[in-house]
N, CA, C and O atoms as a GROMACS GRO file, in nm:
protein
  400
    1MET      N    1  10.243  12.537   3.577
    1MET     CA    2  10.130  12.621   3.616
    1MET      C    3  10.118  12.636   3.774
    1MET      O    4  10.120  12.733   3.849
    2PHE      N    5  10.104  12.499   3.791
    2PHE     CA    6  10.076  12.488   3.945
    2PHE      C    7  10.204  12.448   4.043
    2PHE      O    8  10.295  12.367   4.020
    3ARG      N    9  10.188  12.507   4.128
    3ARG     CA   10  10.294  12.460   4.244
    3ARG      C   11  10.261  12.458   4.359
    3ARG      O   12  10.162  12.526   4.386
    4ARG      N   13  10.319  12.392   4.458
    4ARG     CA   14  10.278  12.384   4.613
    4ARG      C   15  10.318  12.497   4.699
    4ARG      O   16  10.421  12.561   4.675
    5LEU      N   17  10.230  12.529   4.811
    5LEU     CA   18  10.288  12.624   4.874
    5LEU      C   19  10.365  12.572   4.982
    5LEU      O   20  10.373  12.453   5.012
    6GLU      N   21  10.424  12.672   5.043
    6GLU     CA   22  10.526  12.619   5.141
    6GLU      C   23  10.466  12.524   5.249
    6GLU      O   24  10.350  12.537   5.288
    7PRO      N   25  10.550  12.426   5.298
    7PRO     CA   26  10.483  12.325   5.394
    7PRO      C   27  10.423  12.406   5.523
    7PRO      O   28  10.460  12.516   5.564
    8SER      N   29  10.336  12.333   5.566
    8SER     CA   30  10.246  12.394   5.705
    8SER      C   31  10.296  12.355   5.813
    8SER      O   32  10.262  12.402   5.922
    9GLY      N   33  10.396  12.251   5.795
    9GLY     CA   34  10.434  12.180   5.945
    9GLY      C   35  10.376  12.071   5.983
    9GLY      O   36  10.415  12.002   6.077
   10GLU      N   37  10.277  12.049   5.913
   10GLU     CA   38  10.194  11.914   5.962
   10GLU      C   39  10.245  11.776   5.876
   10GLU      O   40  10.281  11.787   5.758
   11ALA      N   41  10.243  11.670   5.932
   11ALA     CA   42  10.290  11.568   5.850
   11ALA      C   43  10.212  11.547   5.732
   11ALA      O   44  10.095  11.584   5.721
   12ASP      N   45  10.287  11.480   5.632
   12ASP     CA   46  10.254  11.454   5.518
   12ASP      C   47  10.163  11.338   5.488
   12ASP      O   48  10.205  11.244   5.555
   13ILE      N   49  10.093  11.314   5.442
   13ILE     CA   50   9.970  11.186   5.387
   13ILE      C   51   9.998  11.121   5.296
   13ILE      O   52  10.024  11.170   5.187
   14GLU      N   53   9.999  11.000   5.321
   14GLU     CA   54  10.028  10.888   5.200
   14GLU      C   55   9.874  10.827   5.149
   14GLU      O   56   9.781  10.793   5.221
   15PHE      N   57   9.881  10.826   5.030
   15PHE     CA   58   9.778  10.755   4.947
   15PHE      C   59   9.825  10.677   4.858
   15PHE      O   60   9.946  10.683   4.834
   16THR      N   61   9.737  10.582   4.784
   16THR     CA   62   9.767  10.535   4.653
   16THR      C   63   9.715  10.569   4.545
   16THR      O   64   9.598  10.608   4.550
   17PHE      N   65   9.775  10.567   4.429
   17PHE     CA   66   9.700  10.614   4.298
   17PHE      C   67   9.747  10.501   4.208
   17PHE      O   68   9.863  10.507   4.166
   18ASP      N   69   9.665  10.392   4.172
   18ASP     CA   70   9.692  10.291   4.084
   18ASP      C   71   9.801  10.199   4.140
   18ASP      O   72   9.886  10.152   4.065
   19GLY      N   73   9.799  10.171   4.280
   19GLY     CA   74   9.905  10.106   4.356
   19GLY      C   75  10.020  10.181   4.393
   19GLY      O   76  10.087  10.130   4.483
   20ARG      N   77  10.063  10.295   4.344
   20ARG     CA   78  10.166  10.367   4.363
   20ARG      C   79  10.131  10.471   4.463
   20ARG      O   80  10.032  10.543   4.454
   21THR      N   81  10.237  10.475   4.579
   21THR     CA   82  10.236  10.563   4.676
   21THR      C   83  10.270  10.692   4.652
   21THR      O   84  10.384  10.723   4.620
   22ILE      N   85  10.153  10.797   4.669
   22ILE     CA   86  10.162  10.956   4.646
   22ILE      C   87  10.192  11.013   4.785
   22ILE      O   88  10.121  10.971   4.876
   23THR      N   89  10.286  11.102   4.815
   23THR     CA   90  10.274  11.174   4.942
   23THR      C   91  10.206  11.324   4.900
   23THR      O   92  10.224  11.385   4.795
   24ALA      N   93  10.128  11.361   5.008
   24ALA     CA   94  10.037  11.471   4.976
   24ALA      C   95  10.055  11.561   5.112
   24ALA      O   96  10.098  11.519   5.220
   25ARG      N   97  10.018  11.673   5.086
   25ARG     CA   98  10.009  11.772   5.216
   25ARG      C   99   9.890  11.783   5.254
   25ARG      O  100   9.801  11.781   5.170
   26PRO      N  101   9.855  11.799   5.409
   26PRO     CA  102   9.743  11.799   5.442
   26PRO      C  103   9.638  11.943   5.387
   26PRO      O  104   9.678  12.059   5.377
   27GLY      N  105   9.491  11.890   5.357
   27GLY     CA  106   9.426  11.977   5.297
   27GLY      C  107   9.453  11.996   5.134
   27GLY      O  108   9.401  12.091   5.076
   28GLU      N  109   9.524  11.913   5.071
   28GLU     CA  110   9.503  11.882   4.928
   28GLU      C  111   9.413  11.836   4.880
   28GLU      O  112   9.337  11.783   4.960
   29THR      N  113   9.377  11.831   4.753
   29THR     CA  114   9.278  11.753   4.686
   29THR      C  115   9.368  11.628   4.624
   29THR      O  116   9.488  11.639   4.603
   30VAL      N  117   9.299  11.519   4.601
   30VAL     CA  118   9.342  11.424   4.512
   30VAL      C  119   9.443  11.457   4.379
   30VAL      O  120   9.554  11.414   4.347
   31ALA      N  121   9.351  11.554   4.317
   31ALA     CA  122   9.403  11.620   4.201
   31ALA      C  123   9.543  11.701   4.230
   31ALA      O  124   9.643  11.678   4.162
   32ALA      N  125   9.542  11.769   4.303
   32ALA     CA  126   9.646  11.880   4.358
   32ALA      C  127   9.777  11.773   4.366
   32ALA      O  128   9.880  11.789   4.300
   33ALA      N  129   9.753  11.658   4.464
   33ALA     CA  130   9.846  11.584   4.481
   33ALA      C  131   9.907  11.528   4.397
   33ALA      O  132  10.030  11.541   4.394
   34LEU      N  133   9.832  11.442   4.296
   34LEU     CA  134   9.858  11.395   4.184
   34LEU      C  135   9.939  11.477   4.099
   34LEU      O  136  10.044  11.437   4.051
   35ILE      N  137   9.887  11.599   4.078
   35ILE     CA  138   9.982  11.696   3.985
   35ILE      C  139  10.105  11.699   4.046
   35ILE      O  140  10.208  11.669   3.985
   36ALA      N  141  10.102  11.737   4.174
   36ALA     CA  142  10.269  11.758   4.235
   36ALA      C  143  10.351  11.644   4.204
   36ALA      O  144  10.471  11.660   4.178
   37ALA      N  145  10.290  11.516   4.204
   37ALA     CA  146  10.363  11.423   4.193
   37ALA      C  147  10.409  11.375   4.050
   37ALA      O  148  10.476  11.276   4.023
   38GLY      N  149  10.360  11.463   3.972
   38GLY     CA  150  10.416  11.437   3.819
   38GLY      C  151  10.293  11.371   3.743
   38GLY      O  152  10.315  11.337   3.627
   39ILE      N  153  10.172  11.350   3.792
   39ILE     CA  154  10.076  11.261   3.713
   39ILE      C  155  10.003  11.333   3.660
   39ILE      O  156   9.954  11.416   3.737
   40VAL      N  157   9.963  11.341   3.534
   40VAL     CA  158   9.873  11.425   3.471
   40VAL      C  159   9.766  11.373   3.371
   40VAL      O  160   9.685  11.438   3.305
   41SER      N  161   9.789  11.227   3.379
   41SER     CA  162   9.658  11.170   3.294
   41SER      C  163   9.617  11.076   3.415
   41SER      O  164   9.686  10.989   3.468
   42PHE      N  165   9.475  11.121   3.448
   42PHE     CA  166   9.377  11.048   3.547
   42PHE      C  167   9.275  10.926   3.495
   42PHE      O  168   9.229  10.838   3.567
   43ARG      N  169   9.251  10.943   3.344
   43ARG     CA  170   9.176  10.846   3.289
   43ARG      C  171   9.206  10.873   3.138
   43ARG      O  172   9.285  10.956   3.092
   44VAL      N  173   9.144  10.804   3.085
   44VAL     CA  174   9.106  10.780   2.917
   44VAL      C  175   8.991  10.798   2.873
   44VAL      O  176   8.894  10.758   2.939
   45THR      N  177   8.973  10.869   2.738
   45THR     CA  178   8.838  10.885   2.646
   45THR      C  179   8.807  10.774   2.596
   45THR      O  180   8.897  10.692   2.577
   46HIS      N  181   8.684  10.745   2.566
   46HIS     CA  182   8.632  10.624   2.469
   46HIS      C  183   8.585  10.703   2.369
   46HIS      O  184   8.521  10.803   2.400
   47PRO      N  185   8.608  10.673   2.240
   47PRO     CA  186   8.689  10.542   2.193
   47PRO      C  187   8.829  10.600   2.174
   47PRO      O  188   8.919  10.518   2.153
   48SER      N  189   8.861  10.738   2.179
   48SER     CA  190   8.976  10.748   2.102
   48SER      C  191   9.120  10.717   2.206
   48SER      O  192   9.232  10.707   2.155
   49GLY      N  193   9.097  10.703   2.359
   49GLY     CA  194   9.207  10.665   2.405
   49GLY      C  195   9.286  10.792   2.460
   49GLY      O  196   9.389  10.780   2.525
   50VAL      N  197   9.234  10.905   2.431
   50VAL     CA  198   9.278  11.003   2.474
   50VAL      C  199   9.293  11.052   2.635
   50VAL      O  200   9.194  11.074   2.705
   51ASP      N  201   9.429  11.067   2.682
   51ASP     CA  202   9.476  11.094   2.816
   51ASP      C  203   9.368  11.230   2.859
   51ASP      O  204   9.354  11.333   2.792
   52ARG      N  205   9.304  11.199   2.977
   52ARG     CA  206   9.226  11.319   3.050
   52ARG      C  207   9.304  11.341   3.181
   52ARG      O  208   9.375  11.256   3.233
   53GLY      N  209   9.280  11.478   3.232
   53GLY     CA  210   9.329  11.522   3.334
   53GLY      C  211   9.288  11.645   3.396
   53GLY      O  212   9.207  11.716   3.335
   54PRO      N  213   9.328  11.678   3.500
   54PRO     CA  214   9.270  11.843   3.560
   54PRO      C  215   9.251  11.922   3.467
   54PRO      O  216   9.337  11.917   3.379
   55TYR      N  217   9.144  12.017   3.448
   55TYR     CA  218   9.163  12.110   3.363
   55TYR      C  219   9.106  12.247   3.439
   55TYR      O  220   9.164  12.355   3.438
   56CYS      N  221   8.971  12.215   3.510
   56CYS     CA  222   8.938  12.384   3.563
   56CYS      C  223   8.981  12.362   3.736
   56CYS      O  224   8.987  12.466   3.802
   57MET      N  225   9.008  12.245   3.800
   57MET     CA  226   9.058  12.225   3.925
   57MET      C  227   8.945  12.309   4.048
   57MET      O  228   8.979  12.357   4.156
   58MET      N  229   8.815  12.304   3.989
   58MET     CA  230   8.694  12.369   4.058
   58MET      C  231   8.576  12.254   4.068
   58MET      O  232   8.493  12.270   4.157
   59GLY      N  233   8.566  12.157   3.995
   59GLY     CA  234   8.442  12.068   3.992
   59GLY      C  235   8.362  12.109   3.906
   59GLY      O  236   8.244  12.101   3.937
   60ALA      N  237   8.397  12.167   3.765
   60ALA     CA  238   8.296  12.219   3.669
   60ALA      C  239   8.307  12.149   3.528
   60ALA      O  240   8.218  12.152   3.443
   61CYS      N  241   8.447  12.074   3.513
   61CYS     CA  242   8.463  12.022   3.376
   61CYS      C  243   8.441  11.863   3.353
   61CYS      O  244   8.419  11.812   3.243
   62TYR      N  245   8.452  11.784   3.492
   62TYR     CA  246   8.471  11.625   3.495
   62TYR      C  247   8.578  11.566   3.426
   62TYR      O  248   8.578  11.444   3.405
   63ASP      N  249   8.702  11.668   3.377
   63ASP     CA  250   8.794  11.588   3.314
   63ASP      C  251   8.917  11.519   3.430
   63ASP      O  252   9.016  11.459   3.389
   64CYS      N  253   8.894  11.539   3.555
   64CYS     CA  254   8.958  11.462   3.654
   64CYS      C  255   8.910  11.358   3.708
   64CYS      O  256   8.957  11.329   3.818
   65LEU      N  257   8.810  11.276   3.655
   65LEU     CA  258   8.771  11.175   3.719
   65LEU      C  259   8.826  11.059   3.736
   65LEU      O  260   8.869  10.993   3.642
   66VAL      N  261   8.831  11.011   3.900
   66VAL     CA  262   8.908  10.878   3.920
   66VAL      C  263   8.772  10.807   3.976
   66VAL      O  264   8.651  10.829   3.982
   67GLU      N  265   8.874  10.701   4.015
   67GLU     CA  266   8.753  10.589   4.107
   67GLU      C  267   8.822  10.579   4.257
   67GLU      O  268   8.942  10.563   4.278
   68ILE      N  269   8.738  10.590   4.336
   68ILE     CA  270   8.769  10.574   4.498
   68ILE      C  271   8.684  10.483   4.552
   68ILE      O  272   8.568  10.524   4.546
   69GLY      N  273   8.696  10.363   4.609
   69GLY     CA  274   8.617  10.274   4.653
   69GLY      C  275   8.511  10.214   4.554
   69GLY      O  276   8.402  10.167   4.585
   70GLY      N  277   8.576  10.226   4.407
   70GLY     CA  278   8.456  10.173   4.332
   70GLY      C  279   8.361  10.286   4.261
   70GLY      O  280   8.281  10.260   4.171
   71VAL      N  281   8.380  10.394   4.307
   71VAL     CA  282   8.300  10.511   4.274
   71VAL      C  283   8.383  10.610   4.184
   71VAL      O  284   8.502  10.639   4.197
   72THR      N  285   8.290  10.660   4.085
   72THR     CA  286   8.381  10.748   4.003
   72THR      C  287   8.355  10.913   4.064
   72THR      O  288   8.246  10.965   4.085
   73VAL      N  289   8.460  10.959   4.078
   73VAL     CA  290   8.442  11.081   4.146
   73VAL      C  291   8.556  11.183   4.090
   73VAL      O  292   8.648  11.136   4.024
   74GLN      N  293   8.549  11.311   4.115
   74GLN     CA  294   8.611  11.432   4.055
   74GLN      C  295   8.720  11.424   4.155
   74GLN      O  296   8.691  11.417   4.274
   75ALA      N  297   8.860  11.423   4.111
   75ALA     CA  298   8.975  11.415   4.191
   75ALA      C  299   8.995  11.562   4.258
   75ALA      O  300   9.061  11.578   4.360
   76CYS      N  301   8.930  11.670   4.187
   76CYS     CA  302   8.954  11.804   4.255
   76CYS      C  303   8.892  11.851   4.354
   76CYS      O  304   8.918  11.955   4.415
   77SER      N  305   8.769  11.744   4.382
   77SER     CA  306   8.670  11.795   4.466
   77SER      C  307   8.697  11.711   4.614
   77SER      O  308   8.643  11.738   4.722
   78VAL      N  309   8.791  11.606   4.589
   78VAL     CA  310   8.826  11.510   4.690
   78VAL      C  311   8.946  11.538   4.784
   78VAL      O  312   9.061  11.532   4.742
   79PRO      N  313   8.912  11.570   4.914
   79PRO     CA  314   9.061  11.610   4.984
   79PRO      C  315   9.121  11.467   5.010
   79PRO      O  316   9.049  11.371   5.040
   80VAL      N  317   9.267  11.458   4.997
   80VAL     CA  318   9.356  11.351   5.052
   80VAL      C  319   9.318  11.318   5.183
   80VAL      O  320   9.282  11.405   5.263
   81SER      N  321   9.324  11.187   5.214
   81SER     CA  322   9.324  11.099   5.355
   81SER      C  323   9.415  11.018   5.356
   81SER      O  324   9.446  10.960   5.252
   82ARG      N  325   9.476  10.995   5.468
   82ARG     CA  326   9.556  10.885   5.490
   82ARG      C  327   9.517  10.743   5.454
   82ARG      O  328   9.413  10.704   5.509
   83GLY      N  329   9.580  10.656   5.372
   83GLY     CA  330   9.543  10.529   5.311
   83GLY      C  331   9.427  10.516   5.216
   83GLY      O  332   9.381  10.405   5.189
   84LEU      N  333   9.372  10.639   5.159
   84LEU     CA  334   9.303  10.656   5.050
   84LEU      C  335   9.346  10.564   4.940
   84LEU      O  336   9.468  10.560   4.919
   85ARG      N  337   9.257  10.480   4.858
   85ARG     CA  338   9.316  10.417   4.738
   85ARG      C  339   9.234  10.465   4.623
   85ARG      O  340   9.111  10.463   4.614
   86VAL      N  341   9.313  10.503   4.545
   86VAL     CA  342   9.236  10.583   4.415
   86VAL      C  343   9.290  10.504   4.322
   86VAL      O  344   9.391  10.436   4.342
   87ASP      N  345   9.209  10.510   4.190
   87ASP     CA  346   9.263  10.423   4.056
   87ASP      C  347   9.207  10.508   3.948
   87ASP      O  348   9.104  10.576   3.950
   88ARG      N  349   9.301  10.491   3.848
   88ARG     CA  350   9.241  10.576   3.738
   88ARG      C  351   9.123  10.536   3.699
   88ARG      O  352   9.090  10.420   3.720
   89SER      N  353   9.036  10.625   3.636
   89SER     CA  354   8.910  10.582   3.574
   89SER      C  355   8.900  10.542   3.448
   89SER      O  356   8.970  10.594   3.362
   90GLY      N  357   8.808  10.441   3.417
   90GLY     CA  358   8.792  10.383   3.278
   90GLY      C  359   8.714  10.471   3.195
   90GLY      O  360   8.668  10.577   3.237
   91PRO      N  361   8.700  10.428   3.077
   91PRO     CA  362   8.617  10.526   2.985
   91PRO      C  363   8.471  10.537   3.046
   91PRO      O  364   8.396  10.443   3.075
   92ALA      N  365   8.448  10.665   3.059
   92ALA     CA  366   8.284  10.711   3.103
   92ALA      C  367   8.175  10.640   3.032
   92ALA      O  368   8.172  10.605   2.914
   93THR      N  369   8.086  10.623   3.123
   93THR     CA  370   7.966  10.562   3.058
   93THR      C  371   7.855  10.631   3.104
   93THR      O  372   7.845  10.691   3.211
   94SER      N  373   7.755  10.617   3.000
   94SER     CA  374   7.605  10.680   3.045
   94SER      C  375   7.539  10.632   3.151
   94SER      O  376   7.595  10.537   3.205
   95PRO      N  377   7.430  10.670   3.200
   95PRO     CA  378   7.360  10.589   3.318
   95PRO      C  379   7.279  10.463   3.264
   95PRO      O  380   7.197  10.406   3.336
   96ASP      N  381   7.306  10.422   3.132
   96ASP     CA  382   7.244  10.303   3.103
   96ASP      C  383   7.378  10.203   3.072
   96ASP      O  384   7.371  10.099   3.006
   97GLY      N  385   7.465  10.242   3.115
   97GLY     CA  386   7.576  10.157   3.109
   97GLY      C  387   7.643  10.152   2.955
   97GLY      O  388   7.720  10.062   2.922
   98ALA      N  389   7.613  10.234   2.887
   98ALA     CA  390   7.688  10.231   2.702
   98ALA      C  391   7.817  10.324   2.754
   98ALA      O  392   7.807  10.408   2.842
   99GLN      N  393   7.926  10.296   2.690
   99GLN     CA  394   8.007  10.396   2.700
   99GLN      C  395   7.994  10.498   2.639
   99GLN      O  396   7.945  10.493   2.526
  100ALA      N  397   8.032  10.613   2.692
  100ALA     CA  398   8.005  10.775   2.626
  100ALA      C  399   8.139  10.812   2.530
  100ALA      O  400   8.145  10.920   2.472
   0.00000   0.00000   0.00000
């Protein structure tokens, strides 16, 4: 369903996802770059353990949550940057710390 546009001529950007080096194009979001790299599961739900990944690609659904610098963010809303460290998000929690 998704495919990359033709290269812009700018140098690719490398970042990591769970320790794996991912190559992205300038202007891509983390979600777009991960999908292009063949990664479709960004987190698992609790308690079922079902894989979750991008759905809406516009910040409305929260299915593409990842951790960057210990903060849970939507991968579809964060542009890639050189050296960015992204990790798979754990089970979602409520504000009181209980697993949702």
